[in-house]
Each structure stands twice: as C-alpha cells, then as structure tokens.
N, CA, C, O and CB atoms as a CASP TS submission, in Angstrom:
PFRMAT TS
TARGET T0000
AUTHOR 0000-0000-0000
METHOD Language model
MODEL 1
PARENT N/A
ATOM      1  N   MET     1      17.604  76.449  -6.935  1.00  0.00           N
ATOM      2  CA  MET     1      17.643  75.572  -8.081  1.00  0.00           C
ATOM      3  C   MET     1      17.952  76.389  -9.325  1.00  0.00           C
ATOM      4  O   MET     1      17.452  77.505  -9.472  1.00  0.00           O
ATOM      5  CB  MET     1      16.315  74.811  -8.237  1.00  0.00           C
ATOM      6  N   LYS     2      18.749  75.862 -10.198  1.00  0.00           N
ATOM      7  CA  LYS     2      19.098  76.532 -11.448  1.00  0.00           C
ATOM      8  C   LYS     2      18.191  76.023 -12.554  1.00  0.00           C
ATOM      9  O   LYS     2      17.689  74.900 -12.501  1.00  0.00           O
ATOM     10  CB  LYS     2      20.590  76.303 -11.810  1.00  0.00           C
ATOM     11  N   GLN     3      17.989  76.877 -13.566  1.00  0.00           N
ATOM     12  CA  GLN     3      17.178  76.494 -14.716  1.00  0.00           C
ATOM     13  C   GLN     3      18.021  76.586 -15.975  1.00  0.00           C
ATOM     14  O   GLN     3      18.896  77.444 -16.094  1.00  0.00           O
ATOM     15  CB  GLN     3      15.919  77.385 -14.834  1.00  0.00           C
ATOM     16  N   VAL     4      17.745  75.697 -16.905  1.00  0.00           N
ATOM     17  CA  VAL     4      18.464  75.652 -18.163  1.00  0.00           C
ATOM     18  C   VAL     4      17.452  75.525 -19.293  1.00  0.00           C
ATOM     19  O   VAL     4      16.502  74.748 -19.195  1.00  0.00           O
ATOM     20  CB  VAL     4      19.484  74.479 -18.187  1.00  0.00           C
ATOM     21  N   THR     5      17.650  76.276 -20.350  1.00  0.00           N
ATOM     22  CA  THR     5      16.841  76.135 -21.546  1.00  0.00           C
ATOM     23  C   THR     5      17.638  75.339 -22.556  1.00  0.00           C
ATOM     24  O   THR     5      18.806  75.634 -22.810  1.00  0.00           O
ATOM     25  CB  THR     5      16.422  77.517 -22.119  1.00  0.00           C
ATOM     26  N   VAL     6      17.005  74.328 -23.133  1.00  0.00           N
ATOM     27  CA  VAL     6      17.696  73.439 -24.058  1.00  0.00           C
ATOM     28  C   VAL     6      16.982  73.466 -25.406  1.00  0.00           C
ATOM     29  O   VAL     6      15.763  73.309 -25.465  1.00  0.00           O
ATOM     30  CB  VAL     6      17.763  71.993 -23.497  1.00  0.00           C
ATOM     31  N   ASN     7      17.728  73.662 -26.478  1.00  0.00           N
ATOM     32  CA  ASN     7      17.184  73.529 -27.833  1.00  0.00           C
ATOM     33  C   ASN     7      17.460  72.101 -28.279  1.00  0.00           C
ATOM     34  O   ASN     7      18.614  71.692 -28.412  1.00  0.00           O
ATOM     35  CB  ASN     7      17.819  74.585 -28.835  1.00  0.00           C
ATOM     36  N   ILE     8      16.391  71.348 -28.508  1.00  0.00           N
ATOM     37  CA  ILE     8      16.512  69.936 -28.854  1.00  0.00           C
ATOM     38  C   ILE     8      16.321  69.767 -30.357  1.00  0.00           C
ATOM     39  O   ILE     8      15.353  70.279 -30.919  1.00  0.00           O
ATOM     40  CB  ILE     8      15.481  69.081 -28.068  1.00  0.00           C
ATOM     41  N   PRO     9      17.237  69.050 -31.016  1.00  0.00           N
ATOM     42  CA  PRO     9      17.119  68.840 -32.460  1.00  0.00           C
ATOM     43  C   PRO     9      15.820  68.112 -32.816  1.00  0.00           C
ATOM     44  O   PRO     9      15.291  67.333 -32.023  1.00  0.00           O
ATOM     45  CB  PRO     9      18.323  68.047 -32.979  1.00  0.00           C
ATOM     46  N   GLU    10      15.322  68.381 -34.020  1.00  0.00           N
ATOM     47  CA  GLU    10      14.127  67.703 -34.504  1.00  0.00           C
ATOM     48  C   GLU    10      14.316  66.190 -34.397  1.00  0.00           C
ATOM     49  O   GLU    10      15.391  65.668 -34.692  1.00  0.00           O
ATOM     50  CB  GLU    10      13.815  68.114 -35.965  1.00  0.00           C
ATOM     51  N   GLY    11      13.291  65.513 -33.984  1.00  0.00           N
ATOM     52  CA  GLY    11      13.341  64.060 -33.913  1.00  0.00           C
ATOM     53  C   GLY    11      14.010  63.506 -32.666  1.00  0.00           C
ATOM     54  O   GLY    11      14.047  62.289 -32.487  1.00  0.00           O
ATOM     55  N   LYS    12      14.539  64.358 -31.803  1.00  0.00           N
ATOM     56  CA  LYS    12      15.232  63.894 -30.598  1.00  0.00           C
ATOM     57  C   LYS    12      14.469  64.232 -29.320  1.00  0.00           C
ATOM     58  O   LYS    12      14.933  63.927 -28.222  1.00  0.00           O
ATOM     59  CB  LYS    12      16.621  64.500 -30.535  1.00  0.00           C
ATOM     60  N   TYR    13      13.304  64.858 -29.456  1.00  0.00           N
ATOM     61  CA  TYR    13      12.553  65.316 -28.286  1.00  0.00           C
ATOM     62  C   TYR    13      12.221  64.171 -27.337  1.00  0.00           C
ATOM     63  O   TYR    13      12.485  64.268 -26.138  1.00  0.00           O
ATOM     64  CB  TYR    13      11.273  66.005 -28.725  1.00  0.00           C
ATOM     65  N   GLU    14      11.642  63.085 -27.858  1.00  0.00           N
ATOM     66  CA  GLU    14      11.242  61.972 -27.004  1.00  0.00           C
ATOM     67  C   GLU    14      12.452  61.361 -26.296  1.00  0.00           C
ATOM     68  O   GLU    14      12.362  60.997 -25.123  1.00  0.00           O
ATOM     69  CB  GLU    14      10.515  60.902 -27.829  1.00  0.00           C
ATOM     70  N   PHE    15      13.576  61.247 -26.995  1.00  0.00           N
ATOM     71  CA  PHE    15      14.791  60.715 -26.388  1.00  0.00           C
ATOM     72  C   PHE    15      15.226  61.575 -25.204  1.00  0.00           C
ATOM     73  O   PHE    15      15.522  61.055 -24.128  1.00  0.00           O
ATOM     74  CB  PHE    15      15.917  60.634 -27.428  1.00  0.00           C
ATOM     75  N   PHE    16      15.264  62.886 -25.407  1.00  0.00           N
ATOM     76  CA  PHE    16      15.679  63.794 -24.332  1.00  0.00           C
ATOM     77  C   PHE    16      14.716  63.751 -23.156  1.00  0.00           C
ATOM     78  O   PHE    16      15.141  63.752 -22.000  1.00  0.00           O
ATOM     79  CB  PHE    16      15.786  65.222 -24.857  1.00  0.00           C
ATOM     80  N   MET    17      13.417  63.713 -23.447  1.00  0.00           N
ATOM     81  CA  MET    17      12.447  63.691 -22.354  1.00  0.00           C
ATOM     82  C   MET    17      12.582  62.405 -21.537  1.00  0.00           C
ATOM     83  O   MET    17      12.500  62.432 -20.309  1.00  0.00           O
ATOM     84  CB  MET    17      11.015  63.828 -22.904  1.00  0.00           C
ATOM     85  N   GLU    18      12.786  61.291 -22.218  1.00  0.00           N
ATOM     86  CA  GLU    18      12.985  60.028 -21.502  1.00  0.00           C
ATOM     87  C   GLU    18      14.267  60.080 -20.670  1.00  0.00           C
ATOM     88  O   GLU    18      14.291  59.616 -19.530  1.00  0.00           O
ATOM     89  CB  GLU    18      13.039  58.843 -22.494  1.00  0.00           C
ATOM     90  N   LEU    19      15.324  60.643 -21.241  1.00  0.00           N
ATOM     91  CA  LEU    19      16.578  60.798 -20.503  1.00  0.00           C
ATOM     92  C   LEU    19      16.373  61.659 -19.261  1.00  0.00           C
ATOM     93  O   LEU    19      16.844  61.310 -18.178  1.00  0.00           O
ATOM     94  CB  LEU    19      17.658  61.417 -21.403  1.00  0.00           C
ATOM     95  N   PHE    20      15.677  62.772 -19.411  1.00  0.00           N
ATOM     96  CA  PHE    20      15.413  63.652 -18.264  1.00  0.00           C
ATOM     97  C   PHE    20      14.633  62.912 -17.180  1.00  0.00           C
ATOM     98  O   PHE    20      14.951  63.011 -15.995  1.00  0.00           O
ATOM     99  CB  PHE    20      14.634  64.908 -18.712  1.00  0.00           C
ATOM    100  N   ARG    21      13.601  62.164 -17.603  1.00  0.00           N
ATOM    101  CA  ARG    21      12.798  61.424 -16.621  1.00  0.00           C
ATOM    102  C   ARG    21      13.652  60.399 -15.880  1.00  0.00           C
ATOM    103  O   ARG    21      13.556  60.269 -14.660  1.00  0.00           O
ATOM    104  CB  ARG    21      11.612  60.723 -17.312  1.00  0.00           C
ATOM    105  N   ARG    22      14.478  59.682 -16.614  1.00  0.00           N
ATOM    106  CA  ARG    22      15.313  58.647 -15.987  1.00  0.00           C
ATOM    107  C   ARG    22      16.359  59.248 -15.050  1.00  0.00           C
ATOM    108  O   ARG    22      16.749  58.619 -14.066  1.00  0.00           O
ATOM    109  CB  ARG    22      16.006  57.807 -17.061  1.00  0.00           C
ATOM    110  N   LEU    23      16.804  60.439 -15.349  1.00  0.00           N
ATOM    111  CA  LEU    23      17.765  61.121 -14.478  1.00  0.00           C
ATOM    112  C   LEU    23      17.092  61.829 -13.304  1.00  0.00           C
ATOM    113  O   LEU    23      17.762  62.352 -12.414  1.00  0.00           O
ATOM    114  CB  LEU    23      18.566  62.126 -15.282  1.00  0.00           C
ATOM    115  N   GLY    24      15.750  61.837 -13.314  1.00  0.00           N
ATOM    116  CA  GLY    24      15.012  62.475 -12.230  1.00  0.00           C
ATOM    117  C   GLY    24      14.982  63.994 -12.335  1.00  0.00           C
ATOM    118  O   GLY    24      14.785  64.687 -11.337  1.00  0.00           O
ATOM    119  N   LEU    25      15.176  64.508 -13.543  1.00  0.00           N
ATOM    120  CA  LEU    25      15.159  65.953 -13.754  1.00  0.00           C
ATOM    121  C   LEU    25      13.730  66.415 -14.026  1.00  0.00           C
ATOM    122  O   LEU    25      12.956  65.713 -14.677  1.00  0.00           O
ATOM    123  CB  LEU    25      16.094  66.352 -14.926  1.00  0.00           C
ATOM    124  N   SER    26      13.391  67.581 -13.532  1.00  0.00           N
ATOM    125  CA  SER    26      12.053  68.110 -13.777  1.00  0.00           C
ATOM    126  C   SER    26      12.051  68.899 -15.080  1.00  0.00           C
ATOM    127  O   SER    26      13.060  69.475 -15.486  1.00  0.00           O
ATOM    128  CB  SER    26      11.583  69.000 -12.597  1.00  0.00           C
ATOM    129  N   THR    27      10.899  68.909 -15.715  1.00  0.00           N
ATOM    130  CA  THR    27      10.733  69.665 -16.952  1.00  0.00           C
ATOM    131  C   THR    27       9.513  70.562 -16.808  1.00  0.00           C
ATOM    132  O   THR    27       8.625  70.298 -15.997  1.00  0.00           O
ATOM    133  CB  THR    27      10.590  68.717 -18.184  1.00  0.00           C
ATOM    134  N   ALA    28       9.480  71.613 -17.598  1.00  0.00           N
ATOM    135  CA  ALA    28       8.335  72.525 -17.578  1.00  0.00           C
ATOM    136  C   ALA    28       7.268  71.968 -18.504  1.00  0.00           C
ATOM    137  O   ALA    28       7.424  71.979 -19.725  1.00  0.00           O
ATOM    138  CB  ALA    28       8.747  73.974 -18.005  1.00  0.00           C
ATOM    139  N   ASP    29       6.194  71.485 -17.921  1.00  0.00           N
ATOM    140  CA  ASP    29       5.094  70.952 -18.714  1.00  0.00           C
ATOM    141  C   ASP    29       4.278  72.089 -19.291  1.00  0.00           C
ATOM    142  O   ASP    29       4.191  73.165 -18.700  1.00  0.00           O
ATOM    143  CB  ASP    29       4.207  70.026 -17.869  1.00  0.00           C
ATOM    144  N   GLY    30       3.686  71.851 -20.432  1.00  0.00           N
ATOM    145  CA  GLY    30       2.816  72.854 -21.032  1.00  0.00           C
ATOM    146  C   GLY    30       3.549  73.919 -21.822  1.00  0.00           C
ATOM    147  O   GLY    30       2.933  74.893 -22.255  1.00  0.00           O
ATOM    148  N   VAL    31       4.841  73.758 -22.021  1.00  0.00           N
ATOM    149  CA  VAL    31       5.593  74.731 -22.807  1.00  0.00           C
ATOM    150  C   VAL    31       5.250  74.507 -24.273  1.00  0.00           C
ATOM    151  O   VAL    31       5.381  73.398 -24.791  1.00  0.00           O
ATOM    152  CB  VAL    31       7.139  74.606 -22.556  1.00  0.00           C
ATOM    153  N   THR    32       4.815  75.556 -24.924  1.00  0.00           N
ATOM    154  CA  THR    32       4.407  75.457 -26.313  1.00  0.00           C
ATOM    155  C   THR    32       5.440  76.124 -27.200  1.00  0.00           C
ATOM    156  O   THR    32       5.876  77.244 -26.938  1.00  0.00           O
ATOM    157  CB  THR    32       3.027  76.088 -26.522  1.00  0.00           C
ATOM    158  N   GLU    33       5.823  75.420 -28.251  1.00  0.00           N
ATOM    159  CA  GLU    33       6.755  76.012 -29.201  1.00  0.00           C
ATOM    160  C   GLU    33       6.014  76.994 -30.096  1.00  0.00           C
ATOM    161  O   GLU    33       4.830  76.821 -30.385  1.00  0.00           O
ATOM    162  CB  GLU    33       7.451  74.921 -30.047  1.00  0.00           C
ATOM    163  N   ILE    34       6.720  78.013 -30.523  1.00  0.00           N
ATOM    164  CA  ILE    34       6.137  78.998 -31.432  1.00  0.00           C
ATOM    165  C   ILE    34       6.297  78.468 -32.847  1.00  0.00           C
ATOM    166  O   ILE    34       7.407  78.142 -33.267  1.00  0.00           O
ATOM    167  CB  ILE    34       6.812  80.408 -31.272  1.00  0.00           C
ATOM    168  N   PRO    35       5.189  78.378 -33.589  1.00  0.00           N
ATOM    169  CA  PRO    35       5.276  77.868 -34.961  1.00  0.00           C
ATOM    170  C   PRO    35       6.133  78.776 -35.841  1.00  0.00           C
ATOM    171  O   PRO    35       6.207  79.986 -35.625  1.00  0.00           O
ATOM    172  CB  PRO    35       3.874  77.727 -35.565  1.00  0.00           C
ATOM    173  N   GLU    36       6.777  78.168 -36.835  1.00  0.00           N
ATOM    174  CA  GLU    36       7.646  78.920 -37.737  1.00  0.00           C
ATOM    175  C   GLU    36       6.900  80.050 -38.441  1.00  0.00           C
ATOM    176  O   GLU    36       7.451  81.137 -38.614  1.00  0.00           O
ATOM    177  CB  GLU    36       8.257  77.987 -38.769  1.00  0.00           C
ATOM    178  N   TRP    37       5.641  79.805 -38.853  1.00  0.00           N
ATOM    179  CA  TRP    37       4.893  80.846 -39.564  1.00  0.00           C
ATOM    180  C   TRP    37       4.706  82.073 -38.685  1.00  0.00           C
ATOM    181  O   TRP    37       4.718  83.204 -39.172  1.00  0.00           O
ATOM    182  CB  TRP    37       3.527  80.314 -40.023  1.00  0.00           C
ATOM    183  N   GLN    38       4.531  81.841 -37.365  1.00  0.00           N
ATOM    184  CA  GLN    38       4.330  82.967 -36.461  1.00  0.00           C
ATOM    185  C   GLN    38       5.635  83.731 -36.252  1.00  0.00           C
ATOM    186  O   GLN    38       5.627  84.958 -36.160  1.00  0.00           O
ATOM    187  CB  GLN    38       3.776  82.481 -35.114  1.00  0.00           C
ATOM    188  N   LYS    39       6.752  83.014 -36.177  1.00  0.00           N
ATOM    189  CA  LYS    39       8.050  83.664 -36.058  1.00  0.00           C
ATOM    190  C   LYS    39       8.317  84.527 -37.296  1.00  0.00           C
ATOM    191  O   LYS    39       8.770  85.667 -37.191  1.00  0.00           O
ATOM    192  CB  LYS    39       9.173  82.612 -35.874  1.00  0.00           C
ATOM    193  N   GLU    40       8.025  83.953 -38.478  1.00  0.00           N
ATOM    194  CA  GLU    40       8.239  84.675 -39.726  1.00  0.00           C
ATOM    195  C   GLU    40       7.361  85.925 -39.806  1.00  0.00           C
ATOM    196  O   GLU    40       7.814  86.979 -40.252  1.00  0.00           O
ATOM    197  CB  GLU    40       7.960  83.761 -40.917  1.00  0.00           C
ATOM    198  N   MET    41       6.104  85.803 -39.373  1.00  0.00           N
ATOM    199  CA  MET    41       5.195  86.945 -39.396  1.00  0.00           C
ATOM    200  C   MET    41       5.699  88.052 -38.469  1.00  0.00           C
ATOM    201  O   MET    41       5.651  89.232 -38.817  1.00  0.00           O
ATOM    202  CB  MET    41       3.774  86.510 -38.987  1.00  0.00           C
ATOM    203  N   THR    42       6.177  87.668 -37.303  1.00  0.00           N
ATOM    204  CA  THR    42       6.690  88.648 -36.354  1.00  0.00           C
ATOM    205  C   THR    42       7.911  89.363 -36.923  1.00  0.00           C
ATOM    206  O   THR    42       8.017  90.585 -36.827  1.00  0.00           O
ATOM    207  CB  THR    42       7.042  87.974 -35.024  1.00  0.00           C
ATOM    208  N   LEU    43       8.833  88.605 -37.514  1.00  0.00           N
ATOM    209  CA  LEU    43      10.020  89.217 -38.119  1.00  0.00           C
ATOM    210  C   LEU    43       9.636  90.147 -39.267  1.00  0.00           C
ATOM    211  O   LEU    43      10.245  91.201 -39.449  1.00  0.00           O
ATOM    212  CB  LEU    43      10.985  88.133 -38.622  1.00  0.00           C
ATOM    213  N   SER    44       8.632  89.758 -40.035  1.00  0.00           N
ATOM    214  CA  SER    44       8.151  90.594 -41.137  1.00  0.00           C
ATOM    215  C   SER    44       7.574  91.903 -40.618  1.00  0.00           C
ATOM    216  O   SER    44       7.827  92.970 -41.177  1.00  0.00           O
ATOM    217  CB  SER    44       7.096  89.844 -41.958  1.00  0.00           C
ATOM    218  N   ARG    45       6.798  91.810 -39.546  1.00  0.00           N
ATOM    219  CA  ARG    45       6.196  93.017 -38.969  1.00  0.00           C
ATOM    220  C   ARG    45       7.264  93.928 -38.372  1.00  0.00           C
ATOM    221  O   ARG    45       7.161  95.150 -38.472  1.00  0.00           O
ATOM    222  CB  ARG    45       5.163  92.642 -37.893  1.00  0.00           C
ATOM    223  N   LEU    46       8.285  93.347 -37.754  1.00  0.00           N
ATOM    224  CA  LEU    46       9.374  94.163 -37.207  1.00  0.00           C
ATOM    225  C   LEU    46      10.139  94.862 -38.324  1.00  0.00           C
ATOM    226  O   LEU    46      10.523  96.024 -38.186  1.00  0.00           O
ATOM    227  CB  LEU    46      10.333  93.295 -36.372  1.00  0.00           C
ATOM    228  N   ALA    47      10.360  94.156 -39.428  1.00  0.00           N
ATOM    229  CA  ALA    47      11.053  94.760 -40.570  1.00  0.00           C
ATOM    230  C   ALA    47      10.225  95.909 -41.141  1.00  0.00           C
ATOM    231  O   ALA    47      10.774  96.951 -41.498  1.00  0.00           O
ATOM    232  CB  ALA    47      11.330  93.700 -41.665  1.00  0.00           C
ATOM    233  N   GLU    48       8.910  95.724 -41.228  1.00  0.00           N
ATOM    234  CA  GLU    48       8.016  96.776 -41.723  1.00  0.00           C
ATOM    235  C   GLU    48       8.056  97.988 -40.795  1.00  0.00           C
ATOM    236  O   GLU    48       8.043  99.129 -41.257  1.00  0.00           O
ATOM    237  CB  GLU    48       6.567  96.246 -41.851  1.00  0.00           C
ATOM    238  N   LEU    49       8.103  97.742 -39.503  1.00  0.00           N
ATOM    239  CA  LEU    49       8.167  98.832 -38.533  1.00  0.00           C
ATOM    240  C   LEU    49       9.474  99.607 -38.673  1.00  0.00           C
ATOM    241  O   LEU    49       9.488 100.830 -38.538  1.00  0.00           O
ATOM    242  CB  LEU    49       8.022  98.288 -37.104  1.00  0.00           C
ATOM    243  N   GLU    50      10.567  98.906 -38.941  1.00  0.00           N
ATOM    244  CA  GLU    50      11.847  99.586 -39.136  1.00  0.00           C
ATOM    245  C   GLU    50      11.820 100.470 -40.377  1.00  0.00           C
ATOM    246  O   GLU    50      12.435 101.536 -40.401  1.00  0.00           O
ATOM    247  CB  GLU    50      12.981  98.566 -39.246  1.00  0.00           C
ATOM    248  N   LYS    51      11.103 100.023 -41.409  1.00  0.00           N
ATOM    249  CA  LYS    51      10.992 100.809 -42.643  1.00  0.00           C
ATOM    250  C   LYS    51      10.081 102.017 -42.459  1.00  0.00           C
ATOM    251  O   LYS    51      10.316 103.073 -43.045  1.00  0.00           O
ATOM    252  CB  LYS    51      10.468  99.935 -43.783  1.00  0.00           C
ATOM    253  N   ASN    52       9.044 101.859 -41.645  1.00  0.00           N
ATOM    254  CA  ASN    52       8.035 102.912 -41.453  1.00  0.00           C
ATOM    255  C   ASN    52       7.787 103.164 -39.966  1.00  0.00           C
ATOM    256  O   ASN    52       6.707 102.848 -39.467  1.00  0.00           O
ATOM    257  CB  ASN    52       6.712 102.528 -42.153  1.00  0.00           C
ATOM    258  N   PRO    53       8.761 103.724 -39.252  1.00  0.00           N
ATOM    259  CA  PRO    53       8.580 103.928 -37.807  1.00  0.00           C
ATOM    260  C   PRO    53       7.454 104.900 -37.467  1.00  0.00           C
ATOM    261  O   PRO    53       6.943 104.886 -36.347  1.00  0.00           O
ATOM    262  CB  PRO    53       9.865 104.430 -37.203  1.00  0.00           C
ATOM    263  N   ASP    54       7.060 105.749 -38.428  1.00  0.00           N
ATOM    264  CA  ASP    54       5.981 106.704 -38.168  1.00  0.00           C
ATOM    265  C   ASP    54       4.629 106.012 -38.035  1.00  0.00           C
ATOM    266  O   ASP    54       3.674 106.630 -37.563  1.00  0.00           O
ATOM    267  CB  ASP    54       5.920 107.741 -39.279  1.00  0.00           C
ATOM    268  N   LYS    55       4.523 104.752 -38.436  1.00  0.00           N
ATOM    269  CA  LYS    55       3.265 104.008 -38.311  1.00  0.00           C
ATOM    270  C   LYS    55       3.098 103.383 -36.927  1.00  0.00           C
ATOM    271  O   LYS    55       2.034 102.851 -36.610  1.00  0.00           O
ATOM    272  CB  LYS    55       3.196 102.921 -39.373  1.00  0.00           C
ATOM    273  N   ALA    56       4.135 103.444 -36.109  1.00  0.00           N
ATOM    274  CA  ALA    56       4.072 102.862 -34.768  1.00  0.00           C
ATOM    275  C   ALA    56       3.116 103.662 -33.893  1.00  0.00           C
ATOM    276  O   ALA    56       2.992 104.880 -34.025  1.00  0.00           O
ATOM    277  CB  ALA    56       5.475 102.813 -34.127  1.00  0.00           C
ATOM    278  N   VAL    57       2.446 102.947 -32.995  1.00  0.00           N
ATOM    279  CA  VAL    57       1.523 103.583 -32.057  1.00  0.00           C
ATOM    280  C   VAL    57       2.036 103.308 -30.650  1.00  0.00           C
ATOM    281  O   VAL    57       2.311 102.161 -30.298  1.00  0.00           O
ATOM    282  CB  VAL    57       0.051 103.057 -32.242  1.00  0.00           C
ATOM    283  N   ASP    58       2.162 104.348 -29.856  1.00  0.00           N
ATOM    284  CA  ASP    58       2.589 104.215 -28.472  1.00  0.00           C
ATOM    285  C   ASP    58       1.535 103.412 -27.705  1.00  0.00           C
ATOM    286  O   ASP    58       0.343 103.699 -27.809  1.00  0.00           O
ATOM    287  CB  ASP    58       2.814 105.613 -27.820  1.00  0.00           C
ATOM    288  N   PHE    59       1.964 102.419 -26.943  1.00  0.00           N
ATOM    289  CA  PHE    59       1.037 101.546 -26.233  1.00  0.00           C
ATOM    290  C   PHE    59       0.137 102.307 -25.274  1.00  0.00           C
ATOM    291  O   PHE    59      -1.075 102.096 -25.255  1.00  0.00           O
ATOM    292  CB  PHE    59       1.799 100.493 -25.480  1.00  0.00           C
ATOM    293  N   ASP    60       0.728 103.193 -24.476  1.00  0.00           N
ATOM    294  CA  ASP    60      -0.072 103.945 -23.506  1.00  0.00           C
ATOM    295  C   ASP    60      -1.110 104.822 -24.196  1.00  0.00           C
ATOM    296  O   ASP    60      -2.237 104.948 -23.718  1.00  0.00           O
ATOM    297  CB  ASP    60       0.833 104.808 -22.627  1.00  0.00           C
ATOM    298  N   SER    61      -0.734 105.421 -25.311  1.00  0.00           N
ATOM    299  CA  SER    61      -1.683 106.245 -26.068  1.00  0.00           C
ATOM    300  C   SER    61      -2.817 105.392 -26.612  1.00  0.00           C
ATOM    301  O   SER    61      -3.976 105.806 -26.595  1.00  0.00           O
ATOM    302  CB  SER    61      -0.972 106.974 -27.219  1.00  0.00           C
ATOM    303  N   MET    62      -2.482 104.203 -27.096  1.00  0.00           N
ATOM    304  CA  MET    62      -3.499 103.313 -27.627  1.00  0.00           C
ATOM    305  C   MET    62      -4.477 102.898 -26.533  1.00  0.00           C
ATOM    306  O   MET    62      -5.690 102.898 -26.744  1.00  0.00           O
ATOM    307  CB  MET    62      -2.851 102.080 -28.260  1.00  0.00           C
ATOM    308  N   VAL    63      -3.946 102.544 -25.364  1.00  0.00           N
ATOM    309  CA  VAL    63      -4.820 102.150 -24.252  1.00  0.00           C
ATOM    310  C   VAL    63      -5.722 103.317 -23.855  1.00  0.00           C
ATOM    311  O   VAL    63      -6.918 103.122 -23.637  1.00  0.00           O
ATOM    312  CB  VAL    63      -3.981 101.676 -23.034  1.00  0.00           C
ATOM    313  N   ASN    64      -5.170 104.517 -23.758  1.00  0.00           N
ATOM    314  CA  ASN    64      -5.981 105.691 -23.415  1.00  0.00           C
ATOM    315  C   ASN    64      -7.074 105.923 -24.448  1.00  0.00           C
ATOM    316  O   ASN    64      -8.212 106.214 -24.082  1.00  0.00           O
ATOM    317  CB  ASN    64      -5.098 106.939 -23.299  1.00  0.00           C
ATOM    318  N   ASP    65      -6.751 105.800 -25.727  1.00  0.00           N
ATOM    319  CA  ASP    65      -7.754 105.976 -26.786  1.00  0.00           C
ATOM    320  C   ASP    65      -8.865 104.948 -26.655  1.00  0.00           C
ATOM    321  O   ASP    65     -10.041 105.286 -26.792  1.00  0.00           O
ATOM    322  CB  ASP    65      -7.101 105.870 -28.172  1.00  0.00           C
ATOM    323  N   LEU    66      -8.503 103.684 -26.389  1.00  0.00           N
ATOM    324  CA  LEU    66      -9.522 102.639 -26.233  1.00  0.00           C
ATOM    325  C   LEU    66     -10.397 102.883 -25.003  1.00  0.00           C
ATOM    326  O   LEU    66     -11.611 102.683 -25.047  1.00  0.00           O
ATOM    327  CB  LEU    66      -8.857 101.263 -26.131  1.00  0.00           C
ATOM    328  N   GLU    67      -9.775 103.316 -23.913  1.00  0.00           N
ATOM    329  CA  GLU    67     -10.538 103.600 -22.708  1.00  0.00           C
ATOM    330  C   GLU    67     -11.531 104.715 -22.941  1.00  0.00           C
ATOM    331  O   GLU    67     -12.672 104.641 -22.485  1.00  0.00           O
ATOM    332  CB  GLU    67      -9.615 103.958 -21.567  1.00  0.00           C
ATOM    333  N   GLN    68     -11.106 105.747 -23.645  1.00  0.00           N
ATOM    334  CA  GLN    68     -12.015 106.866 -23.942  1.00  0.00           C
ATOM    335  C   GLN    68     -13.129 106.428 -24.889  1.00  0.00           C
ATOM    336  O   GLN    68     -14.292 106.779 -24.695  1.00  0.00           O
ATOM    337  CB  GLN    68     -11.236 108.047 -24.557  1.00  0.00           C
ATOM    338  N   LYS    69     -12.765 105.664 -25.909  1.00  0.00           N
ATOM    339  CA  LYS    69     -13.741 105.235 -26.905  1.00  0.00           C
ATOM    340  C   LYS    69     -14.818 104.352 -26.292  1.00  0.00           C
ATOM    341  O   LYS    69     -15.995 104.488 -26.628  1.00  0.00           O
ATOM    342  CB  LYS    69     -13.047 104.497 -28.035  1.00  0.00           C
ATOM    343  N   TYR    70     -14.432 103.456 -25.406  1.00  0.00           N
ATOM    344  CA  TYR    70     -15.361 102.490 -24.855  1.00  0.00           C
ATOM    345  C   TYR    70     -15.774 102.798 -23.408  1.00  0.00           C
ATOM    346  O   TYR    70     -16.445 101.990 -22.765  1.00  0.00           O
ATOM    347  CB  TYR    70     -14.752 101.124 -24.926  1.00  0.00           C
ATOM    348  N   GLY    71     -15.374 103.955 -22.909  1.00  0.00           N
ATOM    349  CA  GLY    71     -15.780 104.372 -21.560  1.00  0.00           C
ATOM    350  C   GLY    71     -15.280 103.457 -20.466  1.00  0.00           C
ATOM    351  O   GLY    71     -15.998 103.177 -19.506  1.00  0.00           O
ATOM    352  N   LEU    72     -14.077 102.998 -20.602  1.00  0.00           N
ATOM    353  CA  LEU    72     -13.525 102.083 -19.586  1.00  0.00           C
ATOM    354  C   LEU    72     -12.819 102.833 -18.480  1.00  0.00           C
ATOM    355  O   LEU    72     -12.300 102.217 -17.549  1.00  0.00           O
ATOM    356  CB  LEU    72     -12.561 101.095 -20.224  1.00  0.00           C
TER
END
C-alpha cells in the first residue's frame, strides 16, 4: 500500500475527510498538527544555534553527564 501526505487548506479539512470516507480511503487517526507558535519557536532556536554553534551540546555527552549525575 502506498501512503500520501496531503496539506489541506484551512477550512477544507471536514470536506476532505468526508470525501476520503466516501471513497473508502483510510486516514491516520490521531495525527496532531504542530501549532504555529511551536514551529516559530523551533525556527528561532535553530537560528540562534546557527549564530552560536559553540553553545550546542552533543547529545551523547549530555546523556552521559545525566547518567553520571543521577547514577543511572
């Protein structure tokens, strides 16, 4: 089976979902859209990281530090 991701215009979601149901197409239930504020925050943090790459922390190093700190 093939999968397709569709970007649906504002205000057309219910129309598309009804169309999919009538055509017998399955949809992924429980898919949550990412709020605009969260997208903006992520882009802001990425821009900050590009300006100051020395502030980045390696994930593996961070996990090791936490494991040592908390005896995990």
